[in-house]
C-alpha positions in Angstrom: 113.9 85.1 88.4 116.1 87.3 86.3 118.3 89.0 88.9 118.1 89.9 92.6 118.2 93.6 91.6 115.7 95.8 93.6 114.4 97.2 90.5 113.3 93.7 89.5 111.6 92.7 92.8 109.1 94.0 95.2 108.5 93.2 98.9 105.5 91.2 100.0 104.5 90.7 103.7 103.8 87.0 104.3 102.7 84.6 106.9 104.6 81.3 106.7 103.5 78.2 108.6 105.9 75.3 109.3 105.4 72.2 111.3 106.7 73.9 114.5 106.5 77.7 113.9 104.4 80.6 112.6 106.5 83.2 110.8 105.6 86.7 109.7 108.0 88.5 107.6 108.8 90.1 104.1 109.9 88.2 101.0 111.0 89.7 97.7 109.3 88.6 94.6 109.7 89.3 90.9 107.9 92.4 89.4 107.9 90.4 86.1 105.4 87.7 87.3 101.8 87.8 86.7 99.8 89.1 89.6 98.7 86.6 92.2 101.4 84.1 91.0 104.4 85.7 92.7 104.6 83.4 95.6 103.9 80.4 93.5 106.7 81.1 91.1 109.1 81.7 94.0 108.2 78.5 95.6 108.3 76.5 92.5 111.8 77.8 91.5 113.8 74.4 91.3 117.1 76.2 91.8 116.1 77.7 95.2 116.5 75.5 98.4 115.9 78.4 100.9 113.5 81.2 101.2 115.1 84.5 102.3 112.8 86.4 104.7 113.6 89.9 106.1 111.9 91.6 109.4 111.0 88.1 110.5 108.9 87.3 113.6 108.9 83.6 114.8 106.5 82.1 117.1 106.7 78.6 118.3 103.3 76.7 117.8 103.2 75.4 121.2 104.9 78.2 123.0 103.6 81.0 125.1 107.0 82.8 124.7 107.2 86.2 123.0 108.1 85.9 119.3 111.7 86.1 118.4 112.6 88.7 115.9 115.4 88.6 113.1 116.5 91.1 110.5 117.2 88.2 108.2 116.7 84.5 108.0 116.4 81.7 105.5 113.8 79.0 105.7 114.3 75.7 103.8 111.8 75.3 101.2 110.8 71.7 102.3 109.9 73.1 105.8 107.2 75.4 104.4 103.6 74.0 104.9 101.6 77.1 104.1 102.6 80.5 102.7 100.3 83.4 102.1 100.4 87.2 101.8 99.7 88.8 105.1 97.1 91.1 103.5 94.8 88.2 103.0 94.6 87.5 106.7 91.1 88.3 107.8 92.1 89.9 111.1 95.3 91.0 112.7 96.2 89.5 116.1 96.6 92.0 118.9 98.9 91.4 121.7 95.6 90.7 123.8 94.7 88.0 121.1 98.2 86.6 121.6 97.8 86.3 125.4 94.2 84.7 124.9 95.8 82.2 122.5 98.6 81.4 124.9 96.1 80.8 127.8 93.9 78.8 125.6 96.9 76.6 124.7 97.9 76.2 128.3 94.4 75.2 129.3 94.2 72.8 126.4 97.5 71.1 127.4 96.4 70.8 131.0 93.0 69.3 129.9 94.8 66.8 127.6 96.8 65.6 130.7 93.8 64.9 132.9 92.1 61.6 133.0 88.5 61.2 131.9 85.8 60.4 134.4 
Protein backbone atom coordinates (compact mmCIF):
# COMPACT_ATOMS: atom_id res chain seq x y z
CA UNK A 1 0.00 0.00 0.00
CA UNK A 2 1.51 3.36 -1.01
CA UNK A 3 0.62 5.63 1.93
CA UNK A 4 -1.98 5.90 4.62
CA UNK A 5 -3.20 9.17 3.06
CA UNK A 6 -7.01 9.42 2.98
CA UNK A 7 -6.83 10.27 -0.75
CA UNK A 8 -5.26 6.82 -1.36
CA UNK A 9 -7.72 4.82 0.77
CA UNK A 10 -11.43 4.23 1.06
CA UNK A 11 -13.49 2.89 3.96
CA UNK A 12 -15.21 -0.49 3.76
CA UNK A 13 -17.64 -1.78 6.37
CA UNK A 14 -16.67 -5.32 7.27
CA UNK A 15 -17.66 -8.28 9.41
CA UNK A 16 -14.70 -10.03 11.02
CA UNK A 17 -14.97 -13.41 12.68
CA UNK A 18 -12.34 -14.61 15.12
CA UNK A 19 -12.32 -17.74 17.25
CA UNK A 20 -14.02 -15.93 20.15
CA UNK A 21 -15.65 -12.80 18.70
CA UNK A 22 -17.78 -11.38 15.91
CA UNK A 23 -16.66 -7.86 15.00
CA UNK A 24 -18.32 -5.28 12.79
CA UNK A 25 -16.45 -2.15 11.84
CA UNK A 26 -14.70 -0.14 9.16
CA UNK A 27 -11.30 -0.79 7.59
CA UNK A 28 -9.52 1.45 5.10
CA UNK A 29 -8.29 -0.16 1.90
CA UNK A 30 -6.27 1.09 -1.04
CA UNK A 31 -8.13 2.79 -3.88
CA UNK A 32 -5.37 1.59 -6.19
CA UNK A 33 -6.29 -2.09 -5.85
CA UNK A 34 -8.50 -3.94 -8.31
CA UNK A 35 -12.16 -4.10 -7.30
CA UNK A 36 -13.05 -7.10 -5.10
CA UNK A 37 -9.37 -7.59 -4.19
CA UNK A 38 -9.05 -4.83 -1.59
CA UNK A 39 -9.47 -7.03 1.49
CA UNK A 40 -7.32 -9.81 0.04
CA UNK A 41 -4.45 -7.42 -0.61
CA UNK A 42 -4.84 -5.87 2.84
CA UNK A 43 -4.70 -9.28 4.53
CA UNK A 44 -1.81 -10.54 2.38
CA UNK A 45 0.42 -7.55 3.21
CA UNK A 46 3.37 -9.30 4.90
CA UNK A 47 4.47 -6.04 6.54
CA UNK A 48 1.17 -5.75 8.44
CA UNK A 49 0.74 -7.62 11.73
CA UNK A 50 -2.43 -5.87 12.88
CA UNK A 51 -5.59 -4.73 11.12
CA UNK A 52 -6.86 -1.29 12.15
CA UNK A 53 -10.64 -1.15 12.61
CA UNK A 54 -12.67 1.97 13.34
CA UNK A 55 -16.24 2.24 14.65
CA UNK A 56 -15.92 -1.33 15.91
CA UNK A 57 -18.60 -3.38 17.61
CA UNK A 58 -17.45 -6.60 19.31
CA UNK A 59 -19.75 -9.43 20.34
CA UNK A 60 -18.47 -12.50 22.18
CA UNK A 61 -19.48 -15.73 20.42
CA UNK A 62 -20.91 -17.32 23.55
CA UNK A 63 -22.10 -14.16 25.24
CA UNK A 64 -25.54 -12.71 25.65
CA UNK A 65 -24.04 -9.38 26.76
CA UNK A 66 -24.53 -6.25 24.70
CA UNK A 67 -21.78 -5.62 22.12
CA UNK A 68 -18.81 -3.50 23.22
CA UNK A 69 -18.12 -0.48 21.03
CA UNK A 70 -14.75 1.10 20.25
CA UNK A 71 -13.79 4.09 18.11
CA UNK A 72 -10.56 2.30 17.19
CA UNK A 73 -8.99 -1.09 17.74
CA UNK A 74 -6.37 -3.30 16.18
CA UNK A 75 -6.82 -7.01 15.51
CA UNK A 76 -3.84 -9.31 15.12
CA UNK A 77 -3.91 -10.73 11.59
CA UNK A 78 -3.43 -14.30 12.85
CA UNK A 79 -6.66 -14.04 14.90
CA UNK A 80 -8.84 -13.41 11.83
CA UNK A 81 -10.74 -16.50 10.69
CA UNK A 82 -13.09 -14.78 8.21
CA UNK A 83 -13.48 -11.22 6.99
CA UNK A 84 -16.00 -10.00 4.43
CA UNK A 85 -17.63 -6.74 3.39
CA UNK A 86 -20.78 -6.07 5.43
CA UNK A 87 -22.64 -5.29 2.20
CA UNK A 88 -22.39 -8.99 1.32
CA UNK A 89 -24.43 -9.97 4.35
CA UNK A 90 -27.76 -11.32 3.14
CA UNK A 91 -29.72 -9.88 6.05
CA UNK A 92 -29.08 -7.41 8.83
CA UNK A 93 -29.65 -8.59 12.38
CA UNK A 94 -32.13 -6.48 14.30
CA UNK A 95 -32.03 -6.14 18.06
CA UNK A 96 -34.93 -8.65 18.16
CA UNK A 97 -32.80 -11.12 16.15
CA UNK A 98 -29.92 -10.54 18.59
CA UNK A 99 -32.25 -11.36 21.51
CA UNK A 100 -33.49 -14.50 19.73
CA UNK A 101 -29.92 -15.61 19.07
CA UNK A 102 -28.99 -15.05 22.72
CA UNK A 103 -32.02 -17.07 23.89
CA UNK A 104 -31.18 -19.86 21.44
CA UNK A 105 -27.57 -20.00 22.67
CA UNK A 106 -28.77 -20.12 26.29
CA UNK A 107 -31.19 -22.95 25.50
CA UNK A 108 -28.53 -24.83 23.53
CA UNK A 109 -26.12 -24.54 26.49
CA UNK A 110 -28.78 -25.84 28.91
CA UNK A 111 -29.62 -28.74 26.61
CA UNK A 112 -25.96 -29.70 26.23
CA UNK A 113 -25.69 -29.94 30.04
CA UNK A 114 -28.62 -32.34 30.45
CA UNK A 115 -28.15 -36.09 30.45
CA UNK A 116 -29.72 -38.18 27.69
CA UNK A 117 -32.62 -40.49 28.56
